[in-house]
C-alpha positions in Angstrom: 98.0 110.4 119.6 99.5 109.0 116.8 96.2 107.6 115.5 94.6 110.8 116.0 96.9 112.2 113.6 96.5 110.0 110.9 92.2 110.3 111.3 93.0 113.7 111.3 94.7 113.2 107.8 91.8 111.7 106.7 89.7 113.9 107.4 91.7 116.8 106.4 91.3 115.2 103.0 87.8 114.9 102.6 87.2 118.1 104.1 89.6 120.5 102.0 87.7 118.5 98.7 84.3 119.4 99.7 85.0 122.7 100.1 86.6 123.0 96.8 83.7 121.3 95.2 81.1 123.8 97.5 83.2 126.5 95.7 83.0 125.3 92.3 78.9 125.0 92.6 78.4 128.3 94.1 80.4 129.7 91.2 78.0 128.3 88.6 74.9 128.9 91.4 75.5 132.9 91.4 75.8 132.8 87.3 72.8 133.4 85.7 70.9 130.5 84.6 70.9 129.1 81.4 68.2 129.2 79.0 66.0 126.5 77.2 67.9 125.2 74.4 66.4 123.7 71.4 69.0 121.3 69.5 70.1 121.8 66.0 68.7 119.2 63.5 70.9 118.1 60.7 71.1 115.5 58.3 74.4 113.4 57.5 73.9 111.4 54.0 70.2 111.9 53.9 69.9 109.4 56.1 70.9 109.9 59.6 69.7 112.8 61.8 71.4 114.1 64.0 70.8 116.5 67.0 73.2 119.0 68.0 73.9 121.9 71.1 76.1 124.9 69.3 75.7 126.4 73.0 79.1 126.7 74.8 79.3 126.8 78.4 79.1 129.3 80.4 82.5 131.0 80.2 82.9 133.2 83.1 82.4 129.9 84.9 85.3 128.0 83.0 87.8 131.1 83.2 87.1 131.0 87.4 87.8 127.3 87.1 90.9 127.3 84.7 92.3 130.1 87.0 91.9 128.8 90.2 93.7 125.2 89.4 96.3 127.0 87.5 97.1 128.9 90.8 97.4 125.6 92.8 99.7 124.7 90.5 101.8 127.1 90.5 101.4 127.3 94.5 103.0 123.7 94.4 105.3 124.0 91.6 106.9 127.4 93.0 106.8 125.5 97.2 108.3 122.7 95.8 111.3 124.8 94.2 111.6 126.7 97.3 112.1 123.5 99.3 114.6 122.3 97.0 116.7 124.9 97.1 116.6 126.2 100.5 116.7 122.4 101.8 119.3 121.2 99.7 121.1 123.6 97.7 122.1 126.5 99.9 120.9 128.3 103.2 122.9 128.2 106.5 120.2 127.2 108.2 120.2 123.8 106.4 123.7 122.6 108.0 121.4 121.2 110.8 120.2 118.7 108.2 122.7 116.1 108.5 121.8 114.8 105.1 121.6 118.3 103.2 124.0 118.9 100.6 125.9 121.8 101.7 126.3 120.2 105.0 127.2 116.5 103.5 130.1 118.6 101.5 131.7 120.3 104.2 131.7 117.3 106.3 133.4 115.1 103.6 135.5 118.1 102.2 139.5 116.6 101.5 138.5 113.3 102.7 138.6 110.1 100.4 136.6 106.8 101.8 137.2 104.8 98.8 135.7 103.6 95.8 131.8 103.4 95.2 130.9 99.5 96.6 127.6 98.5 95.8 125.6 95.9 98.3 122.2 94.1 97.2 119.7 93.1 99.4 117.3 91.0 98.0 114.2 90.6 101.2 112.4 87.7 99.7 109.4 85.5 101.5 108.5 82.7 99.4 110.1 83.7 96.4 111.4 80.6 94.7 109.8 81.3 91.6 110.2 85.0 90.6 114.3 85.0 92.2 116.4 83.4 89.6 115.3 86.1 87.1 116.1 88.6 89.5 119.7 87.1 90.4 120.4 86.6 86.5 119.5 90.6 86.1 122.0 91.6 88.4 124.6 89.2 87.1 124.0 90.8 83.8 124.9 94.4 84.5 127.6 96.2 82.8 128.4 97.0 86.7 128.1 94.1 88.5 126.9 94.6 92.5 130.2 93.7 94.9 127.8 91.5 96.9 124.5 90.1 96.9 122.4 89.3 99.9 118.9 87.4 99.7 117.3 88.5 102.9 115.4 85.2 103.1 112.4 85.9 106.0 110.2 83.3 107.2 110.3 80.9 103.8 109.1 78.1 103.7 109.6 76.9 100.3 113.2 76.7 98.4 113.9 79.8 98.5 117.5 79.9 100.7 118.4 77.0 98.1 117.5 78.4 95.5 119.5 81.9 96.2 122.8 79.9 96.7 122.4 77.8 94.0 122.4 80.9 91.9 125.6 82.1 93.9 123.8 84.7 96.3 124.7 84.9 99.8 122.0 84.3 102.3 120.5 86.2 105.6 117.6 84.0 107.4 116.0 86.1 109.9 115.2 85.4 113.4 111.8 85.8 115.1 110.8 88.6 112.3 107.0 89.5 113.0 107.6 92.7 110.8 107.4 91.5 107.3 109.7 93.3 104.7 110.8 96.4 107.2 111.7 94.2 109.9 113.4 91.6 107.6 115.7 94.7 106.5 116.4 96.1 109.5 117.5 93.1 111.0 120.0 92.7 107.7 121.2 96.1 108.3 121.7 96.0 111.7 124.8 94.0 110.8 125.9 95.6 107.7 126.0 98.9 108.0 128.4 99.3 110.7 130.7 98.0 108.0 130.3 100.5 105.1 131.7 103.5 104.7 130.9 106.9 103.1 131.0 105.7 99.9 129.8 102.2 99.9 126.1 102.3 98.8 123.3 99.4 99.5 120.8 98.6 96.7 117.4 97.1 98.6 115.6 95.4 95.6 112.4 93.5 94.9 112.7 89.8 94.9 110.0 89.8 91.8 112.1 92.5 89.6 114.8 93.0 87.1 116.4 96.3 86.8 118.5 96.7 83.4 121.1 96.0 82.4 123.0 99.5 82.6 121.3 100.5 86.1 124.2 99.7 88.8 126.6 101.7 86.3 124.7 104.5 86.3 123.9 104.4 90.1 127.5 104.2 90.5 128.1 107.1 88.3 125.7 109.5 89.9 127.2 108.6 93.8 130.9 109.0 92.6 130.5 112.7 90.6 128.3 113.9 93.6 129.0 113.1 96.9 126.3 114.7 98.6 124.2 112.7 96.4 122.3 110.5 98.9 120.0 107.9 97.3 119.3 106.8 93.7 115.9 105.5 92.5 114.8 103.2 89.7 112.0 104.3 86.8 109.5 101.1 87.1 107.7 99.6 84.0 105.3 96.8 84.1 106.0 93.6 82.9 104.9 91.6 80.0 101.1 89.5 80.1 97.8 89.9 82.4 95.7 90.7 79.7 93.4 94.1 79.3 94.1 94.5 83.4 98.2 94.3 82.4 98.2 96.6 79.9 95.9 99.3 81.9 99.1 98.9 84.9 101.7 99.3 82.3 99.9 102.4 80.6 100.0 103.6 84.2 103.9 103.2 85.2 104.5 104.5 81.4 103.1 107.7 82.4 104.9 107.8 85.5 107.9 107.9 83.9 107.1 110.0 81.4 106.3 112.6 84.4 109.6 111.8 86.5 111.7 112.1 83.0 110.0 115.6 82.5 111.0 116.8 86.4 114.5 115.2 85.6 114.6 112.7 87.4 113.2 115.0 90.6 111.1 111.4 91.8 108.3 111.6 94.8 109.1 108.4 96.1 112.3 105.9 95.7 110.8 103.1 94.6 111.2 99.6 96.4 111.7 97.7 93.5 114.7 98.7 93.6 116.7 102.1 94.9 120.4 102.7 96.2 121.1 104.3 98.8 124.4 105.7 100.1 125.2 103.9 103.8 125.9 107.1 105.3 122.4 108.0 104.4 120.8 105.2 106.3 122.9 105.5 109.2 121.6 109.1 109.6 118.0 108.0 109.1 118.8 105.0 111.7 120.3 107.6 114.5 116.9 110.2 113.9 114.4 107.8 114.3 112.4 108.1 117.5 113.9 111.8 117.8 113.7 113.7 114.2 111.9 110.9 112.8 109.2 108.5 113.7 110.0 104.8 114.3 112.4 103.4 116.6 115.9 104.3 117.0 118.3 102.7 115.6 116.3 101.5 112.8 116.9 102.1 109.4 112.6 101.1 108.3 109.6 102.3 110.6 108.0 98.6 110.7 105.0 100.7 111.5 104.6 102.1 107.9 102.3 99.8 105.3 104.3 101.5 102.9 108.1 101.3 103.5 109.6 102.9 100.3 107.1 106.2 100.7 107.7 106.3 104.4 111.9 105.7 104.1 111.7 108.8 101.2 110.2 111.3 103.2 112.6 110.8 106.2 115.7 110.5 103.6 114.2 114.2 102.5 113.0 115.2 105.9 117.3 115.0 106.7 118.0 117.2 103.6 118.8 114.2 101.3 119.1 114.8 97.5 117.4 111.7 95.6 117.3 111.4 92.2 115.7 108.7 89.5 117.6 108.7 86.3 116.3 107.7 82.9 119.1 104.9 82.8 118.0 103.0 85.9 114.8 101.0 84.3 113.5 98.2 86.5 110.9 95.6 85.4 108.3 95.0 88.5 105.7 92.8 88.9 102.1 93.5 87.5 98.8 92.2 89.9 97.4 89.5 87.9 93.9 90.1 89.3 91.4 92.8 90.1 91.0 91.8 93.9 94.8 91.4 94.0 95.3 94.8 92.8 92.4 96.2 95.1 94.6 95.2 97.7 98.0 96.3 96.5 96.5 100.1 96.3 94.5 100.3 99.0 97.6 99.4 101.2 99.8 102.3 99.1 97.0 104.7 99.7 96.9 104.1 103.3 100.3 104.2 103.6 100.4 107.4 102.2 98.0 108.8 104.3 99.2 107.2 107.4 102.8 108.7 106.6 101.2 112.2 106.3 99.7 111.7 109.6 103.3 110.5 111.4 105.2 113.5 109.7 102.4 116.4 109.9 102.4 119.6 107.6 106.3 120.2 107.1 108.1 121.9 103.7 109.4 118.7 102.8 105.6 117.2 103.0 103.9 119.7 101.0 103.7 118.4 97.9 102.5 114.9 99.0 99.7 117.4 100.8 98.8 118.9 97.3 99.0 115.4 95.6 96.5 113.4 97.8 94.4 116.8 97.7 94.6 116.7 94.2 94.1 112.9 93.9 90.5 113.3 95.9 89.2 116.5 94.0 90.5 114.6 90.8 87.9 111.8 92.4 84.8 113.6 92.5 85.0 114.9 89.1 85.5 111.5 87.8 82.5 110.5 89.7 80.5 113.6 89.1 81.1 113.2 85.3 79.7 109.8 85.1 76.8 110.8 87.3 75.7 113.9 85.0 76.4 112.0 81.8 74.0 109.2 83.2 71.5 112.3 84.2 71.5 113.5 80.6 71.2 110.1 79.7 68.0 109.4 81.9 66.5 112.6 81.7 66.6 113.2 77.6 64.1 111.1 74.7 67.3 111.3 72.4 70.9 111.9 72.4 72.0 115.0 71.7 75.6 115.6 70.8 77.8 118.6 72.4 80.7 120.3 70.0 82.6 121.9 72.5 82.9 119.0 75.1 83.4 116.5 72.3 86.3 118.8 71.4 87.5 118.5 74.7 87.4 114.5 74.9 89.5 114.5 71.6 92.4 116.5 73.0 91.8 114.3 76.0 92.2 111.3 73.9 95.1 112.9 72.3 97.0 113.4 75.5 96.3 109.7 76.7 97.6 108.6 73.2 100.9 110.8 73.7 101.6 109.5 76.7 101.4 106.2 76.4 103.0 106.2 73.0 106.1 104.4 74.2 104.0 101.5 75.7 103.5 100.1 71.7 100.6 99.9 69.6 98.0 98.2 72.0 99.2 100.9 74.5 97.6 103.4 72.0 94.7 101.7 71.2 93.6 101.4 74.8 94.4 104.9 75.4 92.4 106.3 72.5 89.6 104.7 73.5 89.6 106.8 76.6 86.8 105.0 78.2 88.4 101.6 79.0 91.0 103.9 81.4 88.7 105.8 82.8 87.4 102.7 84.0 90.5 101.4 85.6 90.7 105.0 86.8 87.2 104.4 88.5 88.6 101.4 90.2 91.5 103.0 91.5 89.8 106.0 92.6 87.5 103.4 94.8 90.2 102.3 96.5 91.5 105.8 97.1 88.2 106.7 98.9 87.9 103.5 100.8 91.6 104.4 102.1 90.7 107.5 103.2 87.3 106.7 104.8 88.7 104.2 106.9 91.8 105.9 108.0 89.5 109.1 109.0 86.8 106.6 110.7 90.0 104.7 112.8 89.2 101.8 110.8 92.5 99.0 111.1 94.5 98.4 107.7 95.7 95.0 106.3 98.6 94.1 104.7 98.8 91.2 102.3 101.8 89.2 100.7 101.0 87.4 96.9 102.8 84.1 97.0 104.9 83.7 94.0 105.5 80.2 94.7 102.0 79.7 94.5 100.3 82.2 93.2 98.0 82.7 95.9 97.4 85.5 98.3 97.8 84.8 101.6 96.7 86.9 104.4 99.9 88.1 106.7 
């Protein structure tokens, strides 16, 4: 039954996007056909002859397309605000959700659970090369963690020895076959019963480094708001890896900017570094197998390909208040090759769709459904743009400029530069050129399409792990 619903998610995305494209095609077809035009001839500097079309596109079609887009954006924004207000801040019905702020405030009124503490869990599978930098970033915190626990999962290198040499406690998994989620479940099973409501758990990747004030900001947030259940990080890409690395850094910079504009209202609590109140993780474990997918008593659903996205939806489904503050920065690993990037994004896409299939259409997942549909329509629009551009080149024996669309392109280029500005000169140059990033977007879009069609037609998903010590990709 679960596989059926997951296939339905992929089919639903495909059908809705095709219906939207059909609506746009119909809108163009019912308008008056464009009249044949003769390009205007002009000469620049008496040498260069230029042909251009001064005609505007059908303004009615543009107005309808813009109106529909604005209505859809308005629907998503208003729906998200309504859900945030109803399920997080007020209303009698939210007291049924164990992590809703009103329920938490009533449950903890008049009780002091002690000072906020931080226990860091670092799941690590053969991470001897990257682990020292991660542990160093924890030692440099302005508010250091109370405990650091490296969860060594089926390691065949010196991960355990390196962790102990840097002062960390090591927990070695036993018989784990469920990768990162299974390793964390084993560690949390013994840890959570010992923690109080003001004790927190940070889950941090072994190849990431957090900013010096990350934990100080997280502790302050948890101290000031006892209804807050999770603090996520805003990730940025590590240096290096040439042009491909810069593409990824620009992508992450724009994501950071979007979250800042949303005042920390995050889409996904990143697995690179996020801090959870122990009470929230216990509530998720108690709800597994009934209100939430997964096995009762386990924090992470080991069937999920993207455990961080699934845990975010689980917390929100229980009414949890989450945030990703500007001060909580984290530098994360980038994919050094196109092949590894493909595997990463395909896993992310499959995981996102499978999570939607597991949770269905709820007020908490509405934003995620809208995101998938918007990405699908964007994929169609981008490939249609390239197809029409190629068709024009092949159909005409000379190049004709279209000032209207050139103007749109200039505005788009300016937007790309502004949104990548904090990445420095190289990021701005690549953004201004537009087309290199469009090619990168096409690559990501192909991964999106593969993920959608694979889940729609019931093909099995695979999971890959990057072995940092040997710098090679190993099938898990």
